[in-house]
C-alpha positions in Angstrom: 118.2 131.2 104.6 115.4 129.1 106.1 116.5 125.7 107.5 114.1 122.8 107.7 115.1 119.5 109.3 113.2 116.3 108.2 113.7 113.8 111.0 113.5 110.1 110.3 114.6 106.8 111.8 116.2 104.2 109.5 114.0 101.4 110.8 112.2 99.4 108.1 112.1 101.7 105.0 109.1 104.1 104.9 110.4 106.8 107.2 113.6 107.5 105.2 111.7 107.3 101.9 109.1 109.7 103.1 111.7 112.2 104.3 113.5 112.1 100.9 110.2 112.6 99.0 109.3 115.5 101.3 112.7 117.2 100.8 112.2 117.3 97.0 108.6 118.5 97.2 109.5 121.3 99.7 112.5 122.5 97.7 110.3 122.6 94.6 107.6 124.5 96.4 110.1 127.2 97.5 111.4 127.5 93.9 114.1 130.2 93.8 113.5 131.2 97.4 116.5 130.3 99.6 115.8 127.3 101.8 118.0 124.5 103.2 116.2 121.2 103.7 118.2 118.7 105.6 117.4 115.0 106.1 118.3 114.1 109.6 118.7 110.6 111.0 117.6 110.2 114.6 120.9 108.5 115.4 122.8 111.6 114.2 120.5 113.9 116.3 121.7 112.0 119.4 125.4 112.4 118.6 126.0 114.5 121.8 124.3 111.8 124.0 126.2 108.6 123.3 124.3 106.5 125.8 120.9 107.2 124.1 122.5 106.9 120.7 123.8 103.4 121.4 120.4 102.3 122.6 118.7 103.6 119.5 121.4 102.1 117.2 121.1 98.7 118.8 117.3 98.8 118.6 117.3 99.7 114.9 119.7 96.9 114.0 117.6 94.4 115.9 114.3 95.7 114.4 115.7 95.6 110.8 117.0 92.1 111.3 113.5 91.0 112.4 112.0 92.8 109.4 114.4 91.0 107.0 113.6 87.6 108.6 109.9 88.2 109.1 110.2 87.6 112.9 107.8 89.2 115.3 109.3 87.9 118.5 110.2 91.3 120.1 108.8 94.0 117.8 105.9 94.9 120.0 108.1 94.7 123.1 110.6 97.0 121.6 107.9 99.6 120.8 106.5 99.4 124.3 110.0 99.7 125.8 110.8 103.0 123.8 107.4 104.4 124.7 108.2 103.7 128.4 111.8 104.9 128.2 111.2 108.3 126.7 109.1 109.3 129.8 112.1 108.5 132.0 115.0 110.1 130.2 116.7 112.6 132.6 116.6 116.2 131.6 120.4 116.3 131.7 120.5 113.8 128.8 118.0 115.8 126.8 120.0 119.0 127.3 123.2 117.2 126.2 121.4 115.9 123.0 120.1 119.4 122.4 123.7 120.5 121.6 123.2 119.2 118.1 120.4 121.7 117.3 122.0 124.5 119.3 124.9 124.5 116.8 122.6 124.8 113.8 119.2 125.9 114.9 116.4 124.9 112.4 113.5 127.1 111.6 111.2 124.1 111.4 111.5 120.4 112.3 109.2 117.9 110.5 109.2 114.4 112.0 108.2 111.2 110.1 109.5 109.2 113.1 107.1 107.2 115.3 107.3 106.5 119.1 110.1 109.0 119.9 108.4 112.3 119.2 108.0 113.2 122.9 111.8 112.9 123.3 112.8 114.7 120.1 110.3 117.5 120.7 111.8 118.0 124.2 115.3 118.0 122.8 114.2 120.7 120.3 112.7 122.8 123.2 116.0 122.8 125.0 117.9 123.9 121.9 115.4 126.2 120.1 112.1 126.7 122.1 110.6 128.9 119.4 111.2 126.4 116.6 108.0 124.5 115.6 107.8 120.8 115.5 105.5 119.0 113.1 104.7 115.2 113.0 103.4 113.5 109.9 102.1 110.0 110.7 102.8 107.5 108.0 100.0 105.0 108.6 96.2 104.8 108.1 95.7 104.2 111.8 97.6 104.3 115.1 98.0 100.7 115.9 99.1 101.2 119.5 98.7 104.2 121.9 101.4 106.9 121.7 102.9 105.4 118.6 102.3 108.7 116.7 100.2 110.9 119.0 101.5 112.1 122.3 99.7 114.9 124.1 102.8 115.8 126.1 104.8 116.6 122.9 104.6 120.2 121.8 103.7 119.4 118.2 101.4 120.0 115.2 100.2 116.8 113.6 99.7 116.6 109.8 97.4 113.6 109.5 96.7 111.7 106.2 93.2 110.3 106.9 89.9 110.9 108.8 90.7 107.9 111.0 94.0 109.4 112.0 92.4 112.7 112.8 89.8 111.0 115.0 92.5 109.0 116.8 94.5 112.2 117.4 91.4 113.7 119.1 90.9 110.6 121.1 94.6 110.7 122.2 94.1 114.2 123.6 95.6 116.3 120.9 93.9 119.7 120.7 92.0 120.5 117.5 94.2 123.4 116.6 97.3 121.1 116.6 95.8 118.8 114.0 96.0 119.5 110.3 94.7 117.3 107.4 96.2 116.2 104.2 94.6 113.9 101.7 97.0 111.0 102.0 100.4 109.7 103.0 103.3 111.6 101.4 105.6 109.7 99.0 108.3 110.7 96.6 107.1 113.1 93.8 108.6 110.9 91.1 105.7 108.5 91.5 103.4 111.1 90.1 105.4 111.7 87.0 104.6 109.7 83.8 108.0 108.0 83.4 107.0 105.2 81.0 106.7 106.4 77.4 106.8 103.0 75.6 105.8 100.2 78.0 106.6 97.4 75.6 110.1 98.6 74.8 110.9 99.2 78.4 109.6 95.8 79.4 111.9 94.2 76.7 114.8 96.3 77.9 114.5 94.5 81.3 114.7 91.1 79.5 110.9 90.5 80.0 108.1 89.7 77.6 105.6 92.6 76.9 102.9 90.1 76.0 102.8 88.8 79.6 101.5 90.3 82.8 104.1 91.9 85.0 104.3 91.4 88.8 106.6 93.5 91.0 107.6 92.0 94.3 108.8 94.6 96.9 109.1 94.3 100.7 110.9 97.5 101.4 114.5 98.7 101.2 115.7 96.3 103.9 114.8 93.3 101.9 112.9 90.3 103.3 113.0 86.5 103.3 109.4 86.8 102.1 110.6 87.8 98.7 112.1 84.3 98.1 109.0 82.7 99.4 106.9 84.8 97.0 109.2 83.9 94.1 108.6 80.2 94.8 104.8 80.6 95.2 104.5 82.5 92.0 106.1 79.6 90.1 102.6 78.0 90.2 101.5 80.5 87.6 103.8 79.0 85.0 106.1 80.5 82.3 103.7 83.2 80.9 104.6 85.8 83.5 107.1 88.6 84.2 108.3 89.1 87.8 110.4 92.1 88.9 112.1 91.5 92.3 113.3 94.5 94.3 115.6 92.9 96.9 116.7 96.1 98.8 120.0 96.2 100.7 120.1 92.4 101.2 122.7 91.3 98.6 122.6 87.7 99.7 118.8 87.7 99.1 119.3 89.1 95.5 121.8 86.3 94.8 119.6 83.6 96.2 116.7 84.7 94.0 119.0 84.7 91.0 120.0 81.1 91.8 116.4 79.8 91.8 115.2 77.8 88.9 112.0 79.8 88.2 109.7 79.1 85.2 108.8 82.7 84.4 110.8 85.7 83.2 112.6 87.7 85.9 114.3 91.0 86.5 116.2 91.1 89.8 117.8 94.2 91.4 119.0 95.4 94.7 118.8 98.8 96.5 118.9 101.9 94.3 119.1 105.5 95.5 116.4 106.6 93.0 112.9 105.6 94.0 111.5 102.7 91.9 108.8 104.7 90.3 109.4 103.6 86.8 109.3 99.9 87.7 106.1 100.5 89.6 104.6 102.0 86.5 105.6 99.0 84.4 103.9 96.6 86.8 100.3 95.3 86.5 100.2 94.3 90.2 102.4 94.9 93.2 103.2 92.1 95.8 104.5 93.3 99.1 103.7 94.2 102.7 101.1 96.7 103.8 103.8 99.2 104.6 102.8 102.8 104.1 105.2 103.5 101.2 104.5 100.3 99.3 100.7 100.6 99.2 100.8 104.4 98.7 103.3 104.1 95.8 101.1 101.4 94.3 98.1 103.7 94.7 99.7 106.7 93.1 100.9 104.7 90.1 97.4 103.3 89.9 98.6 99.7 90.4 96.6 97.2 92.5 98.5 95.6 95.4 98.4 92.1 96.9 99.7 92.6 100.4 100.9 89.7 102.5 99.5 89.7 106.0 102.0 91.1 108.4 103.8 89.2 111.0 106.8 91.2 112.1 105.0 94.5 111.9 101.4 93.4 112.8 101.1 96.0 115.6 101.4 98.9 113.2 100.3 97.5 109.9 97.0 96.0 110.8 95.2 99.3 110.1 96.9 99.6 106.8 95.8 96.1 105.9 92.2 96.9 106.8 92.4 100.1 104.8 93.6 98.3 101.6 90.7 95.8 101.9 88.0 98.4 102.8 89.0 100.8 100.0 89.2 97.8 97.6 92.6 98.9 96.1 93.9 95.3 96.3 93.9 92.2 98.4 95.4 91.2 101.8 96.2 87.5 101.9 98.5 84.9 103.5 101.5 83.8 101.6 99.8 80.5 100.9 97.2 82.3 98.9 99.5 84.6 96.9 99.3 83.0 93.5 95.5 82.7 93.6 95.2 86.4 94.7 97.5 87.6 91.9 95.4 85.8 89.3 92.2 87.3 90.8 93.6 90.8 90.8 94.9 90.6 87.3 91.6 89.3 86.1 89.4 92.1 87.6 88.9 95.6 86.4 87.2 96.9 89.6 90.5 97.9 91.1 91.2 100.7 88.6 88.1 102.6 89.6 88.6 102.1 93.3 92.3 103.2 93.0 91.2 106.4 91.1 88.9 107.3 94.0 91.7 107.2 96.5 94.3 109.0 94.4 95.8 112.0 96.3 98.6 114.6 96.3 99.6 114.4 100.0 103.3 115.2 99.6 102.5 118.4 97.6 100.0 119.5 100.2 102.6 119.2 102.9 105.1 121.2 100.8 102.4 123.9 100.3 101.7 124.0 104.0 105.4 124.6 104.8 105.7 127.3 102.2 102.5 129.0 103.3 103.6 128.8 106.9 106.7 130.8 106.2 104.6 133.4 104.4 102.3 133.5 107.5 104.6 132.7 110.5 101.8 132.4 113.0 100.8 129.2 111.2 104.1 127.5 112.2 103.7 127.0 115.9 100.6 125.9 117.9 99.8 127.6 121.1 100.8 125.0 123.8 97.9 123.5 125.7 98.5 122.3 129.2 97.7 118.6 129.5 97.6 116.3 132.5 100.4 113.7 132.9 99.3 110.8 130.7 99.3 107.3 132.1 101.8 104.9 130.7 100.2 102.1 128.7 
């Protein structure tokens, strides 16, 4: 049986969500053919190297806390630290970490994890040097050097845009190690027409089908920005439905429930199933310019009002530029939220622009994986010697 590992890091929300979506798409592509697709947390990969594992766990907790509180104090510093650290990890530690994959060698590793791909590809080389390593960047641009592309990593890069392809070349990645797909992969459920009777389903949520519906979502970690958005949207009065997805932050869900808001609300916490049906019920999405949020909005043909990033500005600035340049929504400050929502709801231009950007990226990845097993030479790039890169 073929074994495929999908490597993610549970920082923010997009990496885990992408891995879950890719798992389903790959399993569907293989049909009745035997294949085991495993979703692998970076923390679990490091189980045989406790020192590195503790560093990663601590960094993830701090990063997610900053995301929830919209604090940017150390996010850029953390990214630079890990970029610096992975070039100084002793080979002995990498060999110890490789015991995880020695026990159960995968036939293919696909990473949706940024920054750490040099380290993880080296761990794989110690454990299973013939196993190919693919990286799928989950952004519209590489906001800082070596965030996704590292010429020292023995990897094939599956890039979702022309800009990312150009940046891969600029980073020194050989052409034969770059493959294109048409967009960022998300869960296949978002492509399915899940809403049969919109008015009935809106009523089932306790909302009014005669009013526009706004969905507020800042990722599975939750964010204090949700409460801020709830209060800003109050300026639009009672003739509005607002769905709040509060993620894993139960205290946030409770605080939203306790607000005296003029409009109709449906408030929920984290769910294992992707929120595809709720996205399809919405007329506009309010959130951050995270790769999953704006891509899920795009695939459900729903315009987005993205709040300018603070905590994730180093990596989301390119996503914000892409949203504005492709005219699939607006990128605004929180102060301008209510005005932007009214503007987006009142214009029809977004529907045509969104249709132009529609893609089937997740299915293209699954097809590449299946085709690679039919033609094994497609799995692994021929390694190209590269000079020692400078540390930036």
